[in-house]
C-alpha positions as a Python dict, from the first residue, in 0.01 Angstrom:
ca = {
    (1, 'M'): (0, 0, 0),
    (2, 'R'): (311, -70, 196),
    (3, 'E'): (668, -12, 19),
    (4, 'F'): (979, -192, 59),
    (5, 'I'): (1332, -185, -105),
    (6, 'V'): (1504, -482, -129),
    (7, 'E'): (1902, -446, -133),
    (8, 'A'): (2067, -818, -225),
    (9, 'D'): (2434, -902, -320),
    (10, 'G'): (2625, -1220, -460),
    (11, 'G'): (2941, -1298, -487),
    (12, 'S'): (3171, -1612, -553),
    (13, 'R'): (3555, -1651, -466),
    (14, 'G'): (3665, -1733, -764),
    (15, 'N'): (3421, -1653, -1091),
    (16, 'P'): (3327, -1963, -1062),
    (17, 'G'): (3418, -2030, -654),
    (18, 'P'): (3225, -2076, -346),
    (19, 'A'): (2982, -1869, -373),
    (20, 'G'): (2657, -1671, -154),
    (21, 'Y'): (2441, -1373, -161),
    (22, 'G'): (2266, -1181, 110),
    (23, 'A'): (1963, -948, 76),
    (24, 'V'): (1792, -729, 331),
    (25, 'V'): (1431, -594, 262),
    (26, 'I'): (1373, -239, 447),
    (27, 'D'): (1043, -33, 512),
    (28, 'A'): (1057, 239, 221),
    (29, 'A'): (860, 476, 501),
    (30, 'T'): (1065, 408, 799),
    (31, 'G'): (1430, 293, 674),
    (32, 'Q'): (1348, -18, 936),
    (33, 'T'): (1525, -332, 862),
    (34, 'L'): (1250, -587, 826),
    (35, 'A'): (1404, -891, 694),
    (36, 'E'): (1727, -1060, 633),
    (37, 'A'): (1834, -1374, 430),
    (38, 'A'): (2195, -1517, 315),
    (39, 'E'): (2306, -1905, 182),
    (40, 'Y'): (2610, -2035, 92),
    (41, 'I'): (2503, -2163, -225),
    (42, 'G'): (2835, -2410, -344),
    (43, 'V'): (3058, -2289, -625),
    (44, 'A'): (2869, -2059, -886),
    (45, 'T'): (2991, -1767, -1072),
    (46, 'N'): (2948, -1398, -967),
    (47, 'N'): (2647, -1365, -1158),
    (48, 'V'): (2417, -1655, -1037),
    (49, 'A'): (2488, -1549, -677),
    (50, 'E'): (2348, -1222, -783),
    (51, 'Y'): (1995, -1376, -960),
    (52, 'R'): (2030, -1597, -609),
    (53, 'G'): (2040, -1283, -381),
    (54, 'L'): (1744, -1100, -554),
    (55, 'L'): (1511, -1359, -598),
    (56, 'A'): (1572, -1458, -203),
    (57, 'G'): (1541, -1032, -137),
    (58, 'L'): (1183, -1036, -363),
    (59, 'R'): (1076, -1367, -151),
    (60, 'A'): (1113, -1268, 141),
    (61, 'A'): (938, -890, 90),
    (62, 'H'): (655, -1112, -35),
    (63, 'E'): (585, -1284, 269),
    (64, 'L'): (615, -993, 429),
    (65, 'D'): (332, -848, 237),
    (66, 'P'): (269, -978, -94),
    (67, 'T'): (52, -700, -213),
    (68, 'A'): (336, -474, -121),
    (69, 'T'): (530, -229, -398),
    (70, 'V'): (924, -299, -411),
    (71, 'H'): (1241, -78, -523),
    (72, 'V'): (1524, -327, -595),
    (73, 'R'): (1876, -166, -579),
    (74, 'M'): (2170, -392, -643),
    (75, 'D'): (2525, -320, -755),
    (76, 'S'): (2505, -577, -1037),
    (77, 'K'): (2420, -381, -1315),
    (78, 'L'): (2369, -717, -1564),
    (79, 'V'): (2045, -793, -1318),
    (80, 'I'): (1933, -457, -1298),
    (81, 'E'): (1981, -407, -1656),
    (82, 'Q'): (1871, -757, -1761),
    (83, 'M'): (1552, -754, -1522),
    (84, 'S'): (1432, -426, -1632),
    (85, 'G'): (1421, -585, -2002),
    (86, 'R'): (1673, -337, -2167),
    (87, 'W'): (1916, -596, -2157),
    (88, 'K'): (1890, -951, -2344),
    (89, 'I'): (1911, -1250, -2058),
    (90, 'K'): (2138, -1471, -2249),
    (91, 'H'): (2295, -1696, -2004),
    (92, 'P'): (2136, -2033, -1973),
    (93, 'D'): (2224, -2055, -1585),
    (94, 'M'): (1997, -1700, -1520),
    (95, 'K'): (1726, -1748, -1717),
    (96, 'P'): (1545, -1949, -1492),
    (97, 'L'): (1669, -1748, -1213),
    (98, 'A'): (1505, -1435, -1403),
    (99, 'F'): (1219, -1615, -1466),
    (100, 'E'): (1148, -1732, -1106),
    (101, 'A'): (1242, -1353, -971),
    (102, 'A'): (957, -1235, -1248),
    (103, 'R'): (697, -1407, -1122),
    (104, 'V'): (737, -1357, -740),
    (105, 'F'): (510, -970, -771),
    (106, 'P'): (427, -822, -1056),
    (107, 'A'): (631, -658, -1309),
    (108, 'T'): (386, -344, -1274),
    (109, 'R'): (460, -364, -872),
    (110, 'V'): (865, -382, -896),
    (111, 'T'): (1126, -160, -1012),
    (112, 'Y'): (1508, -167, -1068),
    (113, 'E'): (1794, 48, -965),
    (114, 'W'): (2130, -20, -1021),
    (115, 'M'): (2365, 153, -678),
    (116, 'P'): (2720, 217, -659),
    (117, 'R'): (2867, -103, -440),
    (118, 'E'): (3021, 107, -115),
    (119, 'Q'): (2617, 229, -107),
    (120, 'N'): (2524, -201, -114),
    (121, 'K'): (2763, -295, 275),
    (122, 'H'): (2465, -453, 406),
    (123, 'A'): (2345, -699, 142),
    (124, 'D'): (2716, -747, 78),
    (125, 'R'): (2804, -811, 414),
    (126, 'L'): (2523, -1089, 432),
    (127, 'A'): (2686, -1232, 123),
    (128, 'N'): (3005, -1217, 263),
    (129, 'E'): (2882, -1410, 599),
    (130, 'A'): (2735, -1687, 414),
    (131, 'M'): (3032, -1729, 259),
    (132, 'D'): (3260, -1756, 560),
    (133, 'A'): (2986, -1969, 742),
    (134, 'G'): (2995, -2158, 407),
    (135, 'K'): (3402, -2212, 403),
    (136, 'R'): (3323, -2343, 776),
    (137, 'G'): (3041, -2602, 676),
    (138, 'E'): (2818, -2431, 849),
    (139, 'P'): (2484, -2269, 778),
    (140, 'W'): (2446, -1879, 776),
    (141, 'S'): (2284, -1790, 1085),
    (142, 'P'): (2071, -1495, 1135),
    (143, 'A'): (2098, -1521, 1527),
    (144, 'A'): (2208, -1201, 1549),
    (145, 'S'): (2094, -991, 1267),
    (146, 'T'): (2012, -646, 1263),
    (147, 'A'): (1664, -712, 1177),
    (148, 'E'): (1637, -941, 1460),
    (149, 'L'): (1763, -727, 1705),
    (150, 'A'): (1571, -405, 1567),
    (151, 'A'): (1246, -626, 1609),
    (152, 'A'): (1342, -715, 1955),
    (153, 'D'): (1425, -300, 2010),
    (154, 'A'): (1100, -223, 1909),
    (155, 'R'): (935, -517, 2100),
    (156, 'A'): (1093, -337, 2437),
    (157, 'A'): (1039, -7, 2347),
    (158, 'R'): (634, -90, 2279),
    (159, 'A'): (607, -266, 2597),
    (160, 'V'): (764, 51, 2783),
    (161, 'A'): (563, 270, 2622),
    (162, 'E'): (194, 41, 2659),
    (163, 'P'): (272, -56, 2980),
    (164, 'E'): (-59, -309, 3109),
    (165, 'P'): (-312, -195, 3285),
    (166, 'S'): (-316, -216, 3616),
    (167, 'G'): (-536, -211, 3906),
    (168, 'P'): (-798, -474, 4084),
    (169, 'P'): (-933, -698, 3849),
    (170, 'G'): (-1305, -602, 3724),
    (171, 'D'): (-1223, -257, 3714),
    (172, 'A'): (-1262, -139, 3362),
}
């Protein structure tokens, strides 16, 4: 069974304030970045942005392989503890987001781990890119995302490693 690591982050500049999230899906076996997601979400609280990042990361992982197991890592103690079932979700804005996140994968296939903020740089960068794009009135664009660059590098490496067969037609 395939295993993914989802790292997600959300933030707001002011609380509430202009907010965005970032999420990255990593292949647990290879460490390769498989997908990135980020979005400016308008004015929201930091906690709502964190939940939106979690949801985006889980959805991206589900698109890659709906049968996978997922290990979520976030620097939001609140989201990790609530999604793990150790803390109650009291805020009305977060309840539907948590419910939605819990429905993406069966609970038996998702684990949650808190990590220090300084270890969540990739998702944090994506969240900040999304907020910066929103400030400019533009959508976040994955045009030069690390996932796209890594995928292009992998395609190029395969093309070099597996050259096309040569010879006259019919020789096989």
